ZAMARGU-4260 file (C-alpha; in steps of 0.2 Angstrom, whole numbers, plus 5000, padded with zeros to 4 digits):
<rodrens>
0) 5235/5250/4873 | 5229/5232/4875 | 5226/5228/4893 | 5222/5212/4904 | 5217/5221/4920
5) 5207/5211/4932 | 5193/5223/4932 | 5181/5214/4943 | 5194/5211/4957 | 5197/5230/4958
10) 5180/5234/4963 | 5167/5246/4956 | 5181/5258/4951 | 5190/5245/4940 | 5181/5249/4924
15) 5186/5268/4926 | 5204/5263/4929 | 5204/5251/4914 | 5196/5264/4902 | 5209/5277/4907
20) 5223/5265/4904 | 5216/5259/4887 | 5213/5278/4882 | 5232/5282/4882 | 5241/5280/4865
25) 5258/5286/4872 | 5259/5301/4860 | 5269/5311/4872 | 5258/5327/4872 | 5258/5327/4891
30) 5277/5328/4893 | 5279/5347/4891 | 5265/5350/4904 | 5270/5338/4917 | 5279/5347/4932
35) 5289/5331/4937 | 5295/5327/4920 | 5301/5345/4918 | 5310/5344/4934 | 5317/5326/4934
40) 5317/5322/4915 | 5313/5304/4918 | 5300/5294/4907 | 5293/5285/4923 | 5290/5302/4931
45) 5278/5307/4916 | 5260/5304/4914 | 5262/5291/4901 | 5276/5282/4911 | 5265/5282/4926
50) 5250/5275/4917 | 5262/5261/4911 | 5268/5257/4928 | 5250/5257/4935 | 5245/5245/4922
55) 5259/5234/4926 | 5255/5233/4944 | 5236/5230/4941 | 5241/5216/4929 | 5253/5208/4942
60) 5269/5211/4932 | 5276/5224/4944 | 5276/5225/4963 | 5267/5240/4971 | 5283/5245/4980
65) 5293/5246/4963 | 5280/5258/4956 | 5275/5269/4971 | 5290/5280/4971 | 5285/5286/4954
70) 5267/5287/4958 | 5270/5296/4974 | 5280/5310/4965 | 5264/5314/4954 | 5256/5330/4959
75) 5239/5325/4953 | 5238/5342/4945 | 5230/5335/4929 | 5239/5347/4917 | 5241/5331/4906
80) 5222/5330/4905 | 5221/5347/4897 | 5235/5343/4885 | 5229/5326/4880 | 5222/5324/4863
85) 5215/5307/4867 | 5205/5313/4882 | 5213/5301/4894 | 5204/5303/4911 | 5220/5302/4921
90) 5212/5307/4937 | 5200/5292/4936 | 5215/5281/4936 | 5226/5290/4948 | 5214/5292/4962
95) 5208/5274/4963 | 5225/5267/4961 | 5232/5277/4976 | 5217/5270/4986 | 5221/5253/4980
100) 5239/5253/4985 | 5236/5262/5002 | 5235/5246/5012 | 5249/5238/5001 | 5263/5250/5004
105) 5277/5249/5016 | 5284/5266/5022 | 5297/5272/5034 | 5291/5276/5051 | 5295/5295/5049
110) 5285/5295/5032 | 5270/5286/5041 | 5271/5299/5056 | 5271/5314/5044 | 5256/5307/5034
115) 5246/5303/5049 | 5249/5321/5056 | 5244/5328/5039 | 5228/5318/5038 | 5223/5321/5056
120) 5226/5340/5056 | 5223/5348/5039 | 5205/5343/5037 | 5200/5349/5054 | 5201/5368/5058
125) 5202/5366/5077 | 5217/5354/5076 | 5225/5363/5062 | 5225/5379/5072 | 5232/5370/5087
130) 5246/5362/5076 | 5251/5378/5069 | 5253/5386/5086 | 5263/5371/5092 | 5273/5371/5076
135) 5278/5389/5080 | 5285/5384/5097 | 5297/5371/5088 | 5303/5383/5075 | 5320/5387/5085
140) 5324/5368/5084 | 5319/5365/5065 | 5337/5362/5061 | 5336/5346/5071 | 5321/5339/5062
145) 5319/5328/5047 | 5317/5336/5030 | 5298/5333/5029 | 5295/5341/5046 | 5306/5356/5042
150) 5295/5358/5026 | 5280/5359/5037 | 5287/5372/5048 | 5293/5383/5034 | 5276/5384/5027
155) 5268/5390/5043 | 5263/5409/5044 | 5271/5420/5057 | 5254/5423/5065 | 5237/5417/5062
160) 5222/5429/5060 | 5208/5428/5073 | 5194/5416/5070 | 5180/5424/5060 | 5165/5413/5062
165) 5153/5413/5048 | 5134/5415/5049 | 5122/5401/5044 | 5114/5413/5032 | 5120/5428/5022
170) 5106/5438/5014 | 5106/5444/4996 | 5108/5463/4993 | 5092/5469/4985 | 5081/5457/4975
175) 5086/5439/4977 | 5092/5431/4961 | 5098/5415/4967 | 5101/5404/4983 | 5117/5394/4985
180) 5126/5384/4999 | 5144/5388/5002 | 5158/5376/5007 | 5168/5385/5021 | 5183/5374/5019
185) 5196/5369/5033 | 5213/5376/5030 | 5207/5392/5022 | 5196/5395/5038 | 5212/5396/5048
190) 5224/5404/5036 | 5213/5416/5027 | 5196/5418/5034 | 5194/5434/5025 | 5192/5425/5008
195) 5175/5417/5014 | 5169/5434/5020 | 5174/5442/5003 | 5165/5428/4994 | 5149/5431/5004
200) 5149/5450/5001 | 5152/5448/4982 | 5138/5435/4981 | 5126/5447/4991 | 5131/5461/4979
205) 5125/5450/4965 | 5108/5446/4973 | 5113/5429/4979 | 5108/5422/4996 | 5121/5411/5004
210) 5117/5396/5016 | 5133/5391/5026 | 5128/5373/5033 | 5132/5373/5051 | 5137/5355/5052
215) 5147/5354/5036 | 5165/5347/5037 | 5181/5345/5026 | 5176/5340/5008 | 5188/5325/5009
220) 5198/5331/4994 | 5215/5330/5003 | 5212/5312/5009 | 5205/5307/4992 | 5219/5313/4982
225) 5232/5305/4993 | 5224/5288/4993 | 5215/5289/5010 | 5198/5284/5003 | 5191/5278/5019
230) 5193/5294/5028 | 5188/5304/5012 | 5171/5294/5012 | 5168/5298/5031 | 5171/5316/5028
235) 5161/5316/5011 | 5146/5307/5019 | 5145/5321/5032 | 5143/5334/5018 | 5130/5323/5008
240) 5119/5323/5024 | 5122/5341/5028 | 5121/5352/5013 | 5103/5357/5007 | 5096/5351/4991
245) 5085/5366/4988 | 5098/5377/4982 | 5104/5383/4965 | 5122/5377/4967 | 5134/5371/4980
250) 5149/5384/4979 | 5167/5382/4983 | 5181/5396/4983 | 5195/5383/4984 | 5200/5374/4968
255) 5206/5358/4977 | 5189/5357/4986 | 5179/5360/4971 | 5188/5346/4961 | 5186/5334/4976
260) 5168/5337/4978 | 5165/5335/4959 | 5173/5318/4961 | 5161/5311/4974 | 5153/5300/4961
265) 5170/5291/4958 | 5173/5290/4977 | 5156/5282/4980 | 5156/5271/4964 | 5146/5255/4968
270) 5141/5260/4985 | 5124/5265/4992 | 5128/5283/4991 | 5133/5283/4973 | 5117/5292/4966
275) 5116/5304/4979 | 5135/5308/4977 | 5133/5310/4958 | 5118/5322/4961 | 5128/5332/4974
280) 5143/5333/4962 | 5133/5340/4948 | 5128/5354/4959 | 5146/5359/4964 | 5153/5374/4955
285) 5167/5386/4958 | 5161/5403/4963 | 5169/5411/4948 | 5159/5400/4936 | 5143/5403/4945
290) 5144/5422/4945 | 5149/5421/4926 | 5134/5410/4922 | 5122/5420/4933 | 5128/5436/4925
295) 5138/5447/4937 | 5136/5466/4941 | 5150/5476/4934 | 5162/5482/4948 | 5168/5499/4951
300) 5185/5505/4948 | 5199/5501/4959 | 5206/5516/4968 | 5222/5516/4958 | 5229/5506/4943
305) 5235/5488/4948 | 5244/5476/4938 | 5241/5458/4943 | 5247/5441/4938 | 5234/5428/4937
310) 5239/5410/4943 | 5229/5396/4936 | 5226/5384/4951 | 5228/5367/4944 | 5213/5359/4951
315) 5203/5374/4944 | 5211/5375/4927 | 5214/5357/4923 | 5204/5346/4935 | 5188/5357/4933
320) 5192/5365/4916 | 5189/5382/4922 | 5200/5396/4915 | 5189/5409/4907 | 5177/5413/4921
325) 5189/5420/4934 | 5198/5430/4920 | 5182/5437/4914 | 5177/5443/4932 | 5194/5451/4934
330) 5195/5459/4917 | 5179/5468/4921 | 5187/5478/4935 | 5193/5495/4928 | 5210/5500/4933
335) 5216/5482/4934 | 5228/5475/4921 | 5228/5456/4920 | 5245/5448/4916 | 5248/5430/4910
340) 5262/5420/4919 | 5275/5411/4908 | 5273/5392/4909 | 5256/5396/4917 | 5250/5378/4915
345) 5264/5371/4926 | 5259/5368/4944 | 5267/5379/4958 | 5271/5363/4969 | 5257/5365/4982
350) 5245/5352/4975 | 5236/5348/4991 | 5249/5340/5003 | 5262/5338/4990 | 5273/5352/4997
355) 5273/5343/5013 | 5276/5325/5006 | 5288/5330/4992 | 5297/5346/4998 | 5312/5345/4986
360) 5302/5344/4970 | 5289/5356/4977 | 5302/5369/4982 | 5309/5368/4964 | 5292/5371/4957
365) 5288/5385/4969 | 5304/5394/4965 | 5301/5392/4946 | 5283/5399/4948 | 5289/5413/4959
370) 5302/5418/4946 | 5290/5418/4932 | 5278/5429/4942 | 5291/5442/4946 | 5296/5442/4928
375) 5279/5448/4923 | 5282/5465/4932 | 5266/5462/4942 | 5262/5472/4957 | 5251/5458/4965
380) 5246/5440/4962 | 5228/5433/4961 | 5222/5415/4961 | 5208/5404/4967 | 5216/5392/4979
385) 5223/5394/4997 | 5236/5381/4994 | 5243/5390/4979 | 5243/5406/4989 | 5253/5399/5003
390) 5265/5390/4991 | 5269/5405/4980 | 5270/5417/4995 | 5284/5406/5003 | 5294/5406/4987
395) 5293/5424/4981 | 5311/5432/4982 | 5302/5449/4983 | 5286/5450/4993 | 5270/5454/4983
400) 5252/5455/4989 | 5243/5439/4985 | 5224/5439/4983 | 5210/5427/4980 | 5199/5432/4965
405) 5184/5436/4977 | 5195/5448/4987 | 5199/5459/4972 | 5181/5459/4967 | 5176/5463/4984
410) 5188/5478/4984 | 5181/5483/4967 | 5163/5483/4973 | 5168/5494/4987 | 5160/5483/5000
415) 5168/5485/5017 | 5166/5473/5031
</rodrens>
């Protein structure tokens, strides 16, 4: 595709954006894997359609407001990246484009209020916990609220687990084979603190000592992926300062967080932190990848046979290219049968804050994913992302247990808290 994009005026990320646009040959291989194209059937709601729109905006042939409805409906799941034979780095275009248009958009008051609430609560565990508790008080009045606020309330759990603060150091069990740092996350700490504890126990069982930096914060992925680049950089800088460099890896157990942290180089392109951000990003690994590479201890049998459906979190399978490692870990568990979900490459509709910002499309995708899961005959679901767990749980017509990959490994190792 020929382009006349004013690269220099777009700042340090201009080259990456122009390269992504030029790489697209409009072949259409992305169409069957795009969730919004499947739901809406519109060319402009497909990856190649959005690439054309972004090109037109950047070249000055189309206004920002004309393109944004279609760009906003993109989940950023990057299934198109996995499907693309030309290797178009779609994320290198979408993320900077959303940041570029952030100050150029005009939104209704309710949309601005919803977005502000999201960005000021989800990245901060204490404010998110407060918001959840306040949200439960407004549930009786949800019928009076706008659709976006009703969507927020419907995703809230009935009860929150008690806070389970993490130590600053969790020792290896037996001889130490590796030393890592763990991102504790923000939403996950509040909704499912047991995932971090299961992760620590599994790592310890495999001879891994884990540092949990005391002053770490949100990774910034939620902000980065929705265009709030300034907030994302503030949050990311805190982690660049806080995480130790003398570790074998920086581990995440949430797909969206891992994806965001691996994109720090793009986030800080052309800034003084660029080299430090790139070095940090190179150390970031999903915990399943780290264990698979290290060589993990074969777990014991589960107490009884269990059939589980494995859900590929988009920011793990597509953005990070990780599909084999978690399956290898799970298949090592005797008595566990791993089932593949039809249309497994299609997003569940969580996509960070997407199910809050685009509840109608997210709801359709959530119901579709839940239906496909139930059709496998699974007795439980397993995945590697807290957002997916929440989304799937809220759309299952028949309740099923939903586990993080590390929780099932923890059970199989027989390590009790």
